[in-house]
C-alpha positions in Angstrom: -11.5 5.6 9.8 -11.2 6.0 6.6 -11.5 3.5 3.6 -9.5 5.5 1.6 -6.3 3.6 3.4 -7.9 0.5 3.0 -8.5 0.8 -0.7 -4.8 1.8 -1.1 -3.6 -1.2 1.0 -5.7 -3.3 -1.7 -4.4 -1.8 -4.9 -0.9 -2.5 -3.6 -1.6 -6.1 -2.7 -1.0 -9.2 -4.5 -4.0 -9.3 -6.9 -6.5 -12.2 -6.1 -10.1 -12.8 -7.6 -11.7 -11.3 -4.6 -9.7 -7.9 -5.3 -10.7 -8.3 -8.8 -14.5 -8.3 -7.9 -14.2 -5.4 -5.3 -12.0 -2.9 -7.5 -15.0 -1.6 -9.7 -16.2 -0.3 -6.5 -13.0 1.5 -5.6 -13.4 4.7 -7.3 -16.6 5.7 -5.7 -15.4 5.0 -2.4 -12.5 7.4 -3.1 -14.6 9.9 -4.1 -17.1 9.9 -1.7 -14.1 10.1 1.2 -12.5 12.7 -0.7 -9.1 12.3 1.0 -7.4 12.0 -2.2 -7.6 15.0 -4.3 -9.5 14.5 -7.4 -6.5 14.6 -10.3 -5.0 12.2 -8.2 -7.9 9.8 -8.2 -8.2 10.2 -11.8 -4.6 9.1 -11.9 -5.7 6.0 -9.9 -8.2 5.1 -12.8 -6.1 2.8 -15.0 -4.6 1.2 -11.8 -8.1 0.1 -10.7 -9.4 -1.1 -14.3 -6.2 -3.2 -14.7 -6.8 -5.0 -11.8 -10.4 -5.1 -12.4 -10.4 -6.2 -16.0 -6.8 -7.5 -16.9 -6.5 -11.3 -16.8 -5.6 -12.5 -13.5 -2.6 -14.5 -13.6 -0.8 -11.7 -15.9 -1.6 -9.4 -13.0 -0.1 -11.4 -10.2 2.7 -12.0 -12.7 3.2 -8.4 -13.1 3.3 -7.9 -9.3 5.9 -10.6 -8.7 8.4 -9.4 -11.0 7.6 -5.5 -10.0 7.6 -6.1 -5.9 9.1 -9.2 -5.3 12.0 -9.4 -7.7 13.3 -5.9 -7.1 14.9 -4.8 -3.8 14.5 -1.1 -5.0 10.6 -1.7 -5.3 10.1 -3.4 -2.2 6.9 -3.0 -0.4 8.6 -4.1 3.2 9.1 -0.6 4.3 12.1 -1.2 6.7 14.0 -3.3 4.0 14.9 0.3 2.8 16.1 1.7 6.2 17.8 -1.5 7.8 18.1 -3.9 5.1 18.8 -7.1 6.5 20.5 -5.8 9.5 19.4 -6.5 13.3 17.8 -3.2 13.6 15.2 -4.3 11.4 14.2 -7.0 13.6 13.5 -4.8 16.6 11.5 -2.3 14.6 9.5 -5.0 13.0 8.5 -5.9 16.7 7.9 -2.4 17.9 5.5 -2.4 14.6 3.8 -5.5 15.7 3.1 -3.8 19.3 2.0 -1.0 17.6 -0.4 -3.1 16.0 -1.4 -5.1 18.7 -2.1 -2.2 21.1 -4.7 -0.5 18.5 -6.2 -4.1 17.8 -4.9 -5.3 14.9 -4.1 -8.7 15.0 -1.4 -10.2 12.6 -0.6 -14.0 11.7 3.0 -15.0 12.2 3.4 -15.5 8.7 2.9 -11.5 7.9 5.5 -9.0 8.1 4.3 -5.9 10.3 6.4 -3.6 7.5 4.4 -4.7 4.7 3.0 -1.6 3.4 -0.5 -2.9 2.4 -0.6 -4.1 5.9 0.4 -0.8 7.4 -2.5 0.9 5.2 -4.7 -1.5 6.3 -3.8 -0.9 9.8 -4.2 2.9 9.4 -7.5 2.3 8.3 -8.7 1.3 11.9 -7.3 4.7 13.2 -8.9 7.7 13.6 -7.9 9.9 10.1 -5.5 12.5 12.1 -3.6 9.8 13.9 -3.4 7.8 10.4 -1.9 10.6 8.5 0.3 11.6 11.3 1.6 7.7 11.3 1.8 7.9 7.4 4.0 10.9 7.5 6.7 8.7 9.1 7.7 6.3 6.3 6.6 9.3 3.6 10.2 9.8 2.4 10.2 5.7 1.4 6.8 6.0 -0.5 8.3 8.9 -2.1 11.0 7.0 -3.2 9.3 4.2 -4.4 6.5 6.5 -6.3 9.5 8.1 -7.9 11.0 4.5 -9.0 7.7 3.3 -10.3 7.2 6.4 -12.3 10.4 6.0 -13.9 9.2 2.5 -14.6 5.9 3.6 -16.3 4.0 1.4 -13.9 0.7 2.2 -13.1 1.3 1.2 -9.7 3.0 4.8 -9.3 -0.5 6.5 -8.8 -1.2 4.4 -5.4 1.8 5.6 -3.8 0.9 9.2 -5.0 -2.2 8.9 -3.7 -0.6 8.4 -0.4 1.8 11.2 -1.0 -1.4 13.3 -1.4 
């Protein structure tokens, strides 16, 4: 069970006061687990610093403009595969059942394909299984990372860390 996945989940989540308070610890935990190569961890430092130090309302506004207002950057994985088709609904049900079978209860308000939730789930799994599951949507994660890099967004580093 790797805390690295939990930290990457947090970095890709909507900024909150709790996230800001925890952010200064992220670098040490990532270094301690050493699942992410050092150069990739170093690339995460600006994102961690922004979350820890920037004005919360500005962080929230940037997050919404980036991830909630742009379909091409949506953190809902199945949106990139199924769009709004019925197949997305079944895929969500299947993913929610996977979470449930493995002890992760999600609220009715949460969509199972939300990348931070998926990473939270991976943090509860043995590392080998988590890596295997992460490999399934890796093409989407890579595409998101590339799009974020084109926008020169610090969030690209979190997705590059998932690739690594």
